[in-house]
mmCIF file of the N, C-alpha and C atoms, coordinates in Angstrom:
data_MODEL
# 
_entry.id   MODEL 
# 
loop_
_atom_site.group_PDB 
_atom_site.id 
_atom_site.type_symbol 
_atom_site.label_atom_id 
_atom_site.label_alt_id 
_atom_site.label_comp_id 
_atom_site.label_asym_id 
_atom_site.label_entity_id 
_atom_site.label_seq_id 
_atom_site.pdbx_PDB_ins_code 
_atom_site.Cartn_x 
_atom_site.Cartn_y 
_atom_site.Cartn_z 
_atom_site.occupancy 
_atom_site.B_iso_or_equiv 
_atom_site.pdbx_formal_charge 
_atom_site.auth_seq_id 
_atom_site.auth_comp_id 
_atom_site.auth_asym_id 
_atom_site.auth_atom_id 
_atom_site.pdbx_PDB_model_num 
ATOM 1   N N  . MET A 1 1  ? 19.786  -14.883 17.063  1.00 0.00 ? 1  MET A N  1 
ATOM 2   C CA . MET A 1 1  ? 20.139  -13.625 16.228  1.00 0.00 ? 1  MET A CA 1 
ATOM 3   C C  . MET A 1 1  ? 18.388  -12.943 16.462  1.00 0.00 ? 1  MET A C  1 
ATOM 4   N N  . ARG A 1 2  ? 18.480  -11.907 16.976  1.00 0.00 ? 2  ARG A N  1 
ATOM 5   C CA . ARG A 1 2  ? 17.591  -10.759 16.884  1.00 0.00 ? 2  ARG A CA 1 
ATOM 6   C C  . ARG A 1 2  ? 17.302  -10.324 15.611  1.00 0.00 ? 2  ARG A C  1 
ATOM 7   N N  . GLU A 1 3  ? 15.865  -10.008 15.699  1.00 0.00 ? 3  GLU A N  1 
ATOM 8   C CA . GLU A 1 3  ? 15.159  -9.172  14.356  1.00 0.00 ? 3  GLU A CA 1 
ATOM 9   C C  . GLU A 1 3  ? 15.519  -7.968  14.303  1.00 0.00 ? 3  GLU A C  1 
ATOM 10  N N  . ARG A 1 4  ? 15.636  -7.693  13.226  1.00 0.00 ? 4  ARG A N  1 
ATOM 11  C CA . ARG A 1 4  ? 15.926  -6.093  13.274  1.00 0.00 ? 4  ARG A CA 1 
ATOM 12  C C  . ARG A 1 4  ? 14.804  -5.225  13.190  1.00 0.00 ? 4  ARG A C  1 
ATOM 13  N N  . ARG A 1 5  ? 14.656  -4.012  14.025  1.00 0.00 ? 5  ARG A N  1 
ATOM 14  C CA . ARG A 1 5  ? 13.265  -3.502  14.196  1.00 0.00 ? 5  ARG A CA 1 
ATOM 15  C C  . ARG A 1 5  ? 13.775  -1.964  14.053  1.00 0.00 ? 5  ARG A C  1 
ATOM 16  N N  . ASP A 1 6  ? 14.592  -1.570  13.512  1.00 0.00 ? 6  ASP A N  1 
ATOM 17  C CA . ASP A 1 6  ? 14.515  -0.037  13.104  1.00 0.00 ? 6  ASP A CA 1 
ATOM 18  C C  . ASP A 1 6  ? 13.687  0.739   12.345  1.00 0.00 ? 6  ASP A C  1 
ATOM 19  N N  . GLY A 1 7  ? 13.837  1.575   12.396  1.00 0.00 ? 7  GLY A N  1 
ATOM 20  C CA . GLY A 1 7  ? 12.406  2.546   11.200  1.00 0.00 ? 7  GLY A CA 1 
ATOM 21  C C  . GLY A 1 7  ? 12.358  1.931   9.722   1.00 0.00 ? 7  GLY A C  1 
ATOM 22  N N  . GLY A 1 8  ? 13.457  1.923   9.383   1.00 0.00 ? 8  GLY A N  1 
ATOM 23  C CA . GLY A 1 8  ? 13.405  1.429   7.717   1.00 0.00 ? 8  GLY A CA 1 
ATOM 24  C C  . GLY A 1 8  ? 13.160  -0.128  7.708   1.00 0.00 ? 8  GLY A C  1 
ATOM 25  N N  . TRP A 1 9  ? 13.438  -0.963  8.598   1.00 0.00 ? 9  TRP A N  1 
ATOM 26  C CA . TRP A 1 9  ? 12.767  -2.260  8.490   1.00 0.00 ? 9  TRP A CA 1 
ATOM 27  C C  . TRP A 1 9  ? 11.435  -2.288  8.718   1.00 0.00 ? 9  TRP A C  1 
ATOM 28  N N  . VAL A 1 10 ? 10.820  -1.786  9.819   1.00 0.00 ? 10 VAL A N  1 
ATOM 29  C CA . VAL A 1 10 ? 9.170   -1.314  10.054  1.00 0.00 ? 10 VAL A CA 1 
ATOM 30  C C  . VAL A 1 10 ? 8.499   -0.779  8.610   1.00 0.00 ? 10 VAL A C  1 
ATOM 31  N N  . LYS A 1 11 ? 9.174   0.370   7.844   1.00 0.00 ? 11 LYS A N  1 
ATOM 32  C CA . LYS A 1 11 ? 8.443   0.813   6.841   1.00 0.00 ? 11 LYS A CA 1 
ATOM 33  C C  . LYS A 1 11 ? 8.593   -0.340  5.940   1.00 0.00 ? 11 LYS A C  1 
ATOM 34  N N  . GLN A 1 12 ? 9.621   -0.952  5.488   1.00 0.00 ? 12 GLN A N  1 
ATOM 35  C CA . GLN A 1 12 ? 9.777   -2.204  4.546   1.00 0.00 ? 12 GLN A CA 1 
ATOM 36  C C  . GLN A 1 12 ? 8.318   -3.137  4.763   1.00 0.00 ? 12 GLN A C  1 
ATOM 37  N N  . GLN A 1 13 ? 8.713   -3.558  6.066   1.00 0.00 ? 13 GLN A N  1 
ATOM 38  C CA . GLN A 1 13 ? 7.392   -4.442  6.093   1.00 0.00 ? 13 GLN A CA 1 
ATOM 39  C C  . GLN A 1 13 ? 6.172   -3.861  5.751   1.00 0.00 ? 13 GLN A C  1 
ATOM 40  N N  . ARG A 1 14 ? 5.872   -2.710  6.215   1.00 0.00 ? 14 ARG A N  1 
ATOM 41  C CA . ARG A 1 14 ? 4.590   -1.971  6.002   1.00 0.00 ? 14 ARG A CA 1 
ATOM 42  C C  . ARG A 1 14 ? 4.428   -1.934  4.737   1.00 0.00 ? 14 ARG A C  1 
ATOM 43  N N  . MET A 1 15 ? 5.549   -1.651  3.768   1.00 0.00 ? 15 MET A N  1 
ATOM 44  C CA . MET A 1 15 ? 5.230   -1.364  2.612   1.00 0.00 ? 15 MET A CA 1 
ATOM 45  C C  . MET A 1 15 ? 4.998   -2.522  1.664   1.00 0.00 ? 15 MET A C  1 
ATOM 46  N N  . ASN A 1 16 ? 5.570   -3.827  2.306   1.00 0.00 ? 16 ASN A N  1 
ATOM 47  C CA . ASN A 1 16 ? 5.294   -4.939  1.833   1.00 0.00 ? 16 ASN A CA 1 
ATOM 48  C C  . ASN A 1 16 ? 4.185   -5.694  1.689   1.00 0.00 ? 16 ASN A C  1 
ATOM 49  N N  . LEU A 1 17 ? 3.294   -5.311  3.112   1.00 0.00 ? 17 LEU A N  1 
ATOM 50  C CA . LEU A 1 17 ? 2.005   -5.626  3.560   1.00 0.00 ? 17 LEU A CA 1 
ATOM 51  C C  . LEU A 1 17 ? 0.763   -4.928  2.574   1.00 0.00 ? 17 LEU A C  1 
ATOM 52  N N  . ILE A 1 18 ? 1.113   -3.787  2.430   1.00 0.00 ? 18 ILE A N  1 
ATOM 53  C CA . ILE A 1 18 ? 0.630   -2.859  1.509   1.00 0.00 ? 18 ILE A CA 1 
ATOM 54  C C  . ILE A 1 18 ? 0.485   -3.501  0.116   1.00 0.00 ? 18 ILE A C  1 
ATOM 55  N N  . ALA A 1 19 ? 1.542   -3.448  -0.503  1.00 0.00 ? 19 ALA A N  1 
ATOM 56  C CA . ALA A 1 19 ? 1.903   -3.941  -1.923  1.00 0.00 ? 19 ALA A CA 1 
ATOM 57  C C  . ALA A 1 19 ? 1.200   -5.408  -2.228  1.00 0.00 ? 19 ALA A C  1 
ATOM 58  N N  . ALA A 1 20 ? 1.200   -6.254  -0.831  1.00 0.00 ? 20 ALA A N  1 
ATOM 59  C CA . ALA A 1 20 ? 0.685   -7.471  -1.334  1.00 0.00 ? 20 ALA A CA 1 
ATOM 60  C C  . ALA A 1 20 ? -0.811  -7.566  -1.306  1.00 0.00 ? 20 ALA A C  1 
ATOM 61  N N  . LYS A 1 21 ? -1.306  -6.689  -0.481  1.00 0.00 ? 21 LYS A N  1 
ATOM 62  C CA . LYS A 1 21 ? -2.908  -6.550  -0.429  1.00 0.00 ? 21 LYS A CA 1 
ATOM 63  C C  . LYS A 1 21 ? -3.204  -5.942  -2.047  1.00 0.00 ? 21 LYS A C  1 
ATOM 64  N N  . ILE A 1 22 ? -2.858  -4.754  -2.264  1.00 0.00 ? 22 ILE A N  1 
ATOM 65  C CA . ILE A 1 22 ? -3.182  -4.436  -3.802  1.00 0.00 ? 22 ILE A CA 1 
ATOM 66  C C  . ILE A 1 22 ? -2.793  -5.331  -4.710  1.00 0.00 ? 22 ILE A C  1 
ATOM 67  N N  . SER A 1 23 ? -1.619  -5.975  -4.888  1.00 0.00 ? 23 SER A N  1 
ATOM 68  C CA . SER A 1 23 ? -1.147  -6.694  -5.884  1.00 0.00 ? 23 SER A CA 1 
ATOM 69  C C  . SER A 1 23 ? -2.192  -7.797  -5.969  1.00 0.00 ? 23 SER A C  1 
ATOM 70  N N  . LYS A 1 24 ? -2.453  -8.528  -4.702  1.00 0.00 ? 24 LYS A N  1 
ATOM 71  C CA . LYS A 1 24 ? -3.303  -9.835  -4.863  1.00 0.00 ? 24 LYS A CA 1 
ATOM 72  C C  . LYS A 1 24 ? -4.734  -9.379  -5.666  1.00 0.00 ? 24 LYS A C  1 
ATOM 73  N N  . ALA A 1 25 ? -5.135  -8.165  -5.381  1.00 0.00 ? 25 ALA A N  1 
ATOM 74  C CA . ALA A 1 25 ? -6.518  -7.707  -5.657  1.00 0.00 ? 25 ALA A CA 1 
ATOM 75  C C  . ALA A 1 25 ? -6.425  -7.401  -7.388  1.00 0.00 ? 25 ALA A C  1 
ATOM 76  N N  . LEU A 1 26 ? -5.357  -6.737  -7.505  1.00 0.00 ? 26 LEU A N  1 
ATOM 77  C CA . LEU A 1 26 ? -5.155  -6.229  -9.142  1.00 0.00 ? 26 LEU A CA 1 
ATOM 78  C C  . LEU A 1 26 ? -4.751  -7.529  -10.079 1.00 0.00 ? 26 LEU A C  1 
ATOM 79  N N  . ASN A 1 27 ? -4.190  -8.542  -9.259  1.00 0.00 ? 27 ASN A N  1 
ATOM 80  C CA . ASN A 1 27 ? -3.902  -9.932  -10.461 1.00 0.00 ? 27 ASN A CA 1 
ATOM 81  C C  . ASN A 1 27 ? -5.096  -10.885 -10.433 1.00 0.00 ? 27 ASN A C  1 
ATOM 82  N N  . GLU A 1 28 ? -6.115  -10.343 -9.742  1.00 0.00 ? 28 GLU A N  1 
ATOM 83  C CA . GLU A 1 28 ? -7.653  -11.010 -9.449  1.00 0.00 ? 28 GLU A CA 1 
ATOM 84  C C  . GLU A 1 28 ? -8.346  -10.251 -10.449 1.00 0.00 ? 28 GLU A C  1 
ATOM 85  N N  . GLY A 1 29 ? -8.032  -9.480  -10.997 1.00 0.00 ? 29 GLY A N  1 
ATOM 86  C CA . GLY A 1 29 ? -8.899  -8.496  -12.024 1.00 0.00 ? 29 GLY A CA 1 
ATOM 87  C C  . GLY A 1 29 ? -9.637  -7.308  -11.811 1.00 0.00 ? 29 GLY A C  1 
ATOM 88  N N  . ALA A 1 30 ? -9.211  -7.285  -10.079 1.00 0.00 ? 30 ALA A N  1 
ATOM 89  C CA . ALA A 1 30 ? -10.065 -6.177  -9.577  1.00 0.00 ? 30 ALA A CA 1 
ATOM 90  C C  . ALA A 1 30 ? -9.531  -5.034  -9.800  1.00 0.00 ? 30 ALA A C  1 
ATOM 91  N N  . ILE A 1 31 ? -10.201 -3.902  -10.012 1.00 0.00 ? 31 ILE A N  1 
ATOM 92  C CA . ILE A 1 31 ? -9.586  -2.276  -9.728  1.00 0.00 ? 31 ILE A CA 1 
ATOM 93  C C  . ILE A 1 31 ? -9.817  -1.958  -8.195  1.00 0.00 ? 31 ILE A C  1 
ATOM 94  N N  . VAL A 1 32 ? -8.752  -1.354  -7.660  1.00 0.00 ? 32 VAL A N  1 
ATOM 95  C CA . VAL A 1 32 ? -8.755  -1.312  -6.542  1.00 0.00 ? 32 VAL A CA 1 
ATOM 96  C C  . VAL A 1 32 ? -9.205  0.144   -6.062  1.00 0.00 ? 32 VAL A C  1 
ATOM 97  N N  . ASP A 1 33 ? -10.214 0.482   -5.256  1.00 0.00 ? 33 ASP A N  1 
ATOM 98  C CA . ASP A 1 33 ? -10.619 1.643   -4.471  1.00 0.00 ? 33 ASP A CA 1 
ATOM 99  C C  . ASP A 1 33 ? -9.612  2.194   -3.855  1.00 0.00 ? 33 ASP A C  1 
ATOM 100 N N  . LEU A 1 34 ? -9.171  3.413   -4.270  1.00 0.00 ? 34 LEU A N  1 
ATOM 101 C CA . LEU A 1 34 ? -8.079  4.055   -3.290  1.00 0.00 ? 34 LEU A CA 1 
ATOM 102 C C  . LEU A 1 34 ? -8.470  4.474   -1.962  1.00 0.00 ? 34 LEU A C  1 
ATOM 103 N N  . GLU A 1 35 ? -9.770  5.109   -1.860  1.00 0.00 ? 35 GLU A N  1 
ATOM 104 C CA . GLU A 1 35 ? -10.453 5.807   -0.687  1.00 0.00 ? 35 GLU A CA 1 
ATOM 105 C C  . GLU A 1 35 ? -10.739 4.338   0.275   1.00 0.00 ? 35 GLU A C  1 
ATOM 106 N N  . LYS A 1 36 ? -10.972 3.308   -0.045  1.00 0.00 ? 36 LYS A N  1 
ATOM 107 C CA . LYS A 1 36 ? -11.178 2.415   0.777   1.00 0.00 ? 36 LYS A CA 1 
ATOM 108 C C  . LYS A 1 36 ? -9.857  1.575   1.251   1.00 0.00 ? 36 LYS A C  1 
ATOM 109 N N  . THR A 1 37 ? -8.427  1.456   0.289   1.00 0.00 ? 37 THR A N  1 
ATOM 110 C CA . THR A 1 37 ? -7.735  0.790   0.418   1.00 0.00 ? 37 THR A CA 1 
ATOM 111 C C  . THR A 1 37 ? -6.824  1.793   1.697   1.00 0.00 ? 37 THR A C  1 
ATOM 112 N N  . VAL A 1 38 ? -6.865  2.956   1.330   1.00 0.00 ? 38 VAL A N  1 
ATOM 113 C CA . VAL A 1 38 ? -6.466  4.351   2.599   1.00 0.00 ? 38 VAL A CA 1 
ATOM 114 C C  . VAL A 1 38 ? -6.889  3.764   3.900   1.00 0.00 ? 38 VAL A C  1 
ATOM 115 N N  . ALA A 1 39 ? -8.519  3.841   3.871   1.00 0.00 ? 39 ALA A N  1 
ATOM 116 C CA . ALA A 1 39 ? -9.268  3.185   5.273   1.00 0.00 ? 39 ALA A CA 1 
ATOM 117 C C  . ALA A 1 39 ? -8.522  1.950   5.930   1.00 0.00 ? 39 ALA A C  1 
ATOM 118 N N  . TRP A 1 40 ? -8.197  0.900   4.674   1.00 0.00 ? 40 TRP A N  1 
ATOM 119 C CA . TRP A 1 40 ? -7.920  -0.031  5.350   1.00 0.00 ? 40 TRP A CA 1 
ATOM 120 C C  . TRP A 1 40 ? -6.345  -0.050  6.022   1.00 0.00 ? 40 TRP A C  1 
ATOM 121 N N  . ILE A 1 41 ? -5.859  0.646   5.573   1.00 0.00 ? 41 ILE A N  1 
ATOM 122 C CA . ILE A 1 41 ? -4.340  0.850   6.058   1.00 0.00 ? 41 ILE A CA 1 
ATOM 123 C C  . ILE A 1 41 ? -4.358  1.768   7.135   1.00 0.00 ? 41 ILE A C  1 
ATOM 124 N N  . GLU A 1 42 ? -5.198  2.618   7.539   1.00 0.00 ? 42 GLU A N  1 
ATOM 125 C CA . GLU A 1 42 ? -5.270  3.575   8.536   1.00 0.00 ? 42 GLU A CA 1 
ATOM 126 C C  . GLU A 1 42 ? -5.417  2.478   9.640   1.00 0.00 ? 42 GLU A C  1 
ATOM 127 N N  . ILE A 1 43 ? -6.864  1.726   9.426   1.00 0.00 ? 43 ILE A N  1 
ATOM 128 C CA . ILE A 1 43 ? -7.367  0.664   10.663  1.00 0.00 ? 43 ILE A CA 1 
ATOM 129 C C  . ILE A 1 43 ? -6.215  -0.195  10.667  1.00 0.00 ? 43 ILE A C  1 
ATOM 130 N N  . ASN A 1 44 ? -5.986  -1.075  9.886   1.00 0.00 ? 44 ASN A N  1 
ATOM 131 C CA . ASN A 1 44 ? -4.881  -2.308  10.124  1.00 0.00 ? 44 ASN A CA 1 
ATOM 132 C C  . ASN A 1 44 ? -3.552  -2.173  10.388  1.00 0.00 ? 44 ASN A C  1 
ATOM 133 N N  . ILE A 1 45 ? -3.122  -1.123  9.833   1.00 0.00 ? 45 ILE A N  1 
ATOM 134 C CA . ILE A 1 45 ? -1.308  -0.616  10.087  1.00 0.00 ? 45 ILE A CA 1 
ATOM 135 C C  . ILE A 1 45 ? -1.244  0.489   11.015  1.00 0.00 ? 45 ILE A C  1 
ATOM 136 N N  . GLY A 1 46 ? -2.208  1.362   10.863  1.00 0.00 ? 46 GLY A N  1 
ATOM 137 C CA . GLY A 1 46 ? -2.091  2.487   11.699  1.00 0.00 ? 46 GLY A CA 1 
ATOM 138 C C  . GLY A 1 46 ? -1.393  3.636   11.225  1.00 0.00 ? 46 GLY A C  1 
ATOM 139 N N  . LEU A 1 47 ? -1.347  3.611   10.002  1.00 0.00 ? 47 LEU A N  1 
ATOM 140 C CA . LEU A 1 47 ? -0.772  5.033   9.386   1.00 0.00 ? 47 LEU A CA 1 
ATOM 141 C C  . LEU A 1 47 ? -1.809  6.280   9.250   1.00 0.00 ? 47 LEU A C  1 
ATOM 142 N N  . THR A 1 48 ? -1.228  7.027   8.881   1.00 0.00 ? 48 THR A N  1 
ATOM 143 C CA . THR A 1 48 ? -2.309  8.537   8.638   1.00 0.00 ? 48 THR A CA 1 
ATOM 144 C C  . THR A 1 48 ? -2.757  8.487   7.101   1.00 0.00 ? 48 THR A C  1 
ATOM 145 N N  . GLU A 1 49 ? -3.520  9.181   7.011   1.00 0.00 ? 49 GLU A N  1 
ATOM 146 C CA . GLU A 1 49 ? -4.260  8.822   5.612   1.00 0.00 ? 49 GLU A CA 1 
ATOM 147 C C  . GLU A 1 49 ? -2.751  9.772   4.833   1.00 0.00 ? 49 GLU A C  1 
ATOM 148 N N  . LYS A 1 50 ? -2.339  10.843  5.564   1.00 0.00 ? 50 LYS A N  1 
ATOM 149 C CA . LYS A 1 50 ? -1.099  11.179  4.316   1.00 0.00 ? 50 LYS A CA 1 
ATOM 150 C C  . LYS A 1 50 ? -0.499  10.358  4.296   1.00 0.00 ? 50 LYS A C  1 
ATOM 151 N N  . ARG A 1 51 ? 0.361   9.563   5.198   1.00 0.00 ? 51 ARG A N  1 
ATOM 152 C CA . ARG A 1 51 ? 1.329   8.593   5.184   1.00 0.00 ? 51 ARG A CA 1 
ATOM 153 C C  . ARG A 1 51 ? 0.785   7.523   3.970   1.00 0.00 ? 51 ARG A C  1 
ATOM 154 N N  . ALA A 1 52 ? -0.466  7.028   4.450   1.00 0.00 ? 52 ALA A N  1 
ATOM 155 C CA . ALA A 1 52 ? -0.985  5.731   3.340   1.00 0.00 ? 52 ALA A CA 1 
ATOM 156 C C  . ALA A 1 52 ? -0.777  6.192   1.846   1.00 0.00 ? 52 ALA A C  1 
ATOM 157 N N  . LEU A 1 53 ? -1.170  7.334   1.718   1.00 0.00 ? 53 LEU A N  1 
ATOM 158 C CA . LEU A 1 53 ? -1.166  7.871   0.406   1.00 0.00 ? 53 LEU A CA 1 
ATOM 159 C C  . LEU A 1 53 ? 0.201   7.937   -0.202  1.00 0.00 ? 53 LEU A C  1 
ATOM 160 N N  . SER A 1 54 ? 1.069   8.439   0.474   1.00 0.00 ? 54 SER A N  1 
ATOM 161 C CA . SER A 1 54 ? 2.430   8.453   0.202   1.00 0.00 ? 54 SER A CA 1 
ATOM 162 C C  . SER A 1 54 ? 3.100   7.075   0.022   1.00 0.00 ? 54 SER A C  1 
ATOM 163 N N  . TYR A 1 55 ? 2.752   6.074   0.802   1.00 0.00 ? 55 TYR A N  1 
ATOM 164 C CA . TYR A 1 55 ? 3.362   4.778   0.365   1.00 0.00 ? 55 TYR A CA 1 
ATOM 165 C C  . TYR A 1 55 ? 2.538   4.340   -0.928  1.00 0.00 ? 55 TYR A C  1 
ATOM 166 N N  . ILE A 1 56 ? 0.958   4.362   -0.788  1.00 0.00 ? 56 ILE A N  1 
ATOM 167 C CA . ILE A 1 56 ? 0.640   3.871   -2.166  1.00 0.00 ? 56 ILE A CA 1 
ATOM 168 C C  . ILE A 1 56 ? 1.139   4.446   -3.405  1.00 0.00 ? 56 ILE A C  1 
ATOM 169 N N  . GLU A 1 57 ? 1.521   5.892   -3.507  1.00 0.00 ? 57 GLU A N  1 
ATOM 170 C CA . GLU A 1 57 ? 2.164   6.451   -4.391  1.00 0.00 ? 57 GLU A CA 1 
ATOM 171 C C  . GLU A 1 57 ? 3.642   5.682   -4.759  1.00 0.00 ? 57 GLU A C  1 
ATOM 172 N N  . LYS A 1 58 ? 4.324   5.851   -3.900  1.00 0.00 ? 58 LYS A N  1 
ATOM 173 C CA . LYS A 1 58 ? 5.513   5.000   -3.893  1.00 0.00 ? 58 LYS A CA 1 
ATOM 174 C C  . LYS A 1 58 ? 5.369   3.737   -4.765  1.00 0.00 ? 58 LYS A C  1 
ATOM 175 N N  . LEU A 1 59 ? 4.756   2.788   -4.279  1.00 0.00 ? 59 LEU A N  1 
ATOM 176 C CA . LEU A 1 59 ? 4.089   1.412   -4.552  1.00 0.00 ? 59 LEU A CA 1 
ATOM 177 C C  . LEU A 1 59 ? 3.726   1.707   -6.125  1.00 0.00 ? 59 LEU A C  1 
ATOM 178 N N  . ALA A 1 60 ? 2.945   2.362   -6.615  1.00 0.00 ? 60 ALA A N  1 
ATOM 179 C CA . ALA A 1 60 ? 2.452   2.666   -7.888  1.00 0.00 ? 60 ALA A CA 1 
ATOM 180 C C  . ALA A 1 60 ? 3.533   2.909   -8.835  1.00 0.00 ? 60 ALA A C  1 
ATOM 181 N N  . ILE A 1 61 ? 4.813   3.481   -8.383  1.00 0.00 ? 61 ILE A N  1 
ATOM 182 C CA . ILE A 1 61 ? 5.465   3.911   -9.274  1.00 0.00 ? 61 ILE A CA 1 
ATOM 183 C C  . ILE A 1 61 ? 6.049   2.929   -9.390  1.00 0.00 ? 61 ILE A C  1 
ATOM 184 N N  . SER A 1 62 ? 6.556   2.214   -8.427  1.00 0.00 ? 62 SER A N  1 
ATOM 185 C CA . SER A 1 62 ? 7.452   1.158   -8.559  1.00 0.00 ? 62 SER A CA 1 
ATOM 186 C C  . SER A 1 62 ? 6.775   -0.240  -9.367  1.00 0.00 ? 62 SER A C  1 
ATOM 187 N N  . PHE A 1 63 ? 5.503   -0.394  -9.040  1.00 0.00 ? 63 PHE A N  1 
ATOM 188 C CA . PHE A 1 63 ? 4.802   -1.624  -9.665  1.00 0.00 ? 63 PHE A CA 1 
ATOM 189 C C  . PHE A 1 63 ? 4.304   -1.202  -11.184 1.00 0.00 ? 63 PHE A C  1 
ATOM 190 N N  . ASP A 1 64 ? 4.136   0.141   -11.320 1.00 0.00 ? 64 ASP A N  1 
ATOM 191 C CA . ASP A 1 64 ? 3.716   0.453   -12.763 1.00 0.00 ? 64 ASP A CA 1 
ATOM 192 C C  . ASP A 1 64 ? 2.162   0.263   -12.350 1.00 0.00 ? 64 ASP A C  1 
ATOM 193 N N  . TRP A 1 65 ? 1.395   0.646   -11.464 1.00 0.00 ? 65 TRP A N  1 
ATOM 194 C CA . TRP A 1 65 ? -0.043  0.890   -11.409 1.00 0.00 ? 65 TRP A CA 1 
ATOM 195 C C  . TRP A 1 65 ? -0.189  2.239   -11.349 1.00 0.00 ? 65 TRP A C  1 
ATOM 196 N N  . LYS A 1 66 ? -1.536  2.320   -12.235 1.00 0.00 ? 66 LYS A N  1 
ATOM 197 C CA . LYS A 1 66 ? -2.052  3.475   -12.340 1.00 0.00 ? 66 LYS A CA 1 
ATOM 198 C C  . LYS A 1 66 ? -3.149  4.096   -11.135 1.00 0.00 ? 66 LYS A C  1 
ATOM 199 N N  . ILE A 1 67 ? -3.219  5.338   -10.922 1.00 0.00 ? 67 ILE A N  1 
ATOM 200 C CA . ILE A 1 67 ? -3.968  5.991   -9.840  1.00 0.00 ? 67 ILE A CA 1 
ATOM 201 C C  . ILE A 1 67 ? -4.971  7.036   -10.995 1.00 0.00 ? 67 ILE A C  1 
ATOM 202 N N  . GLU A 1 68 ? -5.990  6.721   -10.864 1.00 0.00 ? 68 GLU A N  1 
ATOM 203 C CA . GLU A 1 68 ? -6.636  7.914   -11.767 1.00 0.00 ? 68 GLU A CA 1 
ATOM 204 C C  . GLU A 1 68 ? -8.427  7.903   -11.121 1.00 0.00 ? 68 GLU A C  1 
ATOM 205 N N  . ASN A 1 69 ? -8.744  8.938   -10.905 1.00 0.00 ? 69 ASN A N  1 
ATOM 206 C CA . ASN A 1 69 ? -10.089 9.029   -10.506 1.00 0.00 ? 69 ASN A CA 1 
ATOM 207 C C  . ASN A 1 69 ? -10.547 8.292   -9.216  1.00 0.00 ? 69 ASN A C  1 
ATOM 208 N N  . GLY A 1 70 ? -9.587  8.241   -8.391  1.00 0.00 ? 70 GLY A N  1 
ATOM 209 C CA . GLY A 1 70 ? -9.761  7.511   -6.996  1.00 0.00 ? 70 GLY A CA 1 
ATOM 210 C C  . GLY A 1 70 ? -9.583  5.830   -7.401  1.00 0.00 ? 70 GLY A C  1 
ATOM 211 N N  . LEU A 1 71 ? -9.169  5.141   -7.898  1.00 0.00 ? 71 LEU A N  1 
ATOM 212 C CA . LEU A 1 71 ? -8.823  3.847   -8.478  1.00 0.00 ? 71 LEU A CA 1 
ATOM 213 C C  . LEU A 1 71 ? -7.487  3.504   -8.967  1.00 0.00 ? 71 LEU A C  1 
ATOM 214 N N  . ILE A 1 72 ? -7.139  2.254   -8.444  1.00 0.00 ? 72 ILE A N  1 
ATOM 215 C CA . ILE A 1 72 ? -5.615  1.870   -8.545  1.00 0.00 ? 72 ILE A CA 1 
ATOM 216 C C  . ILE A 1 72 ? -5.916  0.648   -9.788  1.00 0.00 ? 72 ILE A C  1 
ATOM 217 N N  . SER A 1 73 ? -5.103  0.705   -10.727 1.00 0.00 ? 73 SER A N  1 
ATOM 218 C CA . SER A 1 73 ? -5.440  -0.345  -11.600 1.00 0.00 ? 73 SER A CA 1 
ATOM 219 C C  . SER A 1 73 ? -4.156  -0.719  -12.241 1.00 0.00 ? 73 SER A C  1 
ATOM 220 N N  . ILE A 1 74 ? -3.915  -1.704  -13.243 1.00 0.00 ? 74 ILE A N  1 
ATOM 221 C CA . ILE A 1 74 ? -2.642  -1.899  -13.632 1.00 0.00 ? 74 ILE A CA 1 
ATOM 222 C C  . ILE A 1 74 ? -2.561  -1.253  -14.942 1.00 0.00 ? 74 ILE A C  1 
# 
């Protein structure tokens, strides 16, 4: 069976990767630096800064994270 590779699937995989990275840090008690996280996404996933911020904002709503003063926290 072939793996699904449409745009929705790719977006879902990217969102899962970003959520896993941020969730891991938050669950370990860290407060995540938004700017560093966006840079990590740009380098490792290849998204633009605007798209990376959009993904993080959607994930924050979904996971009840707070984004304040350039930091992501629970």
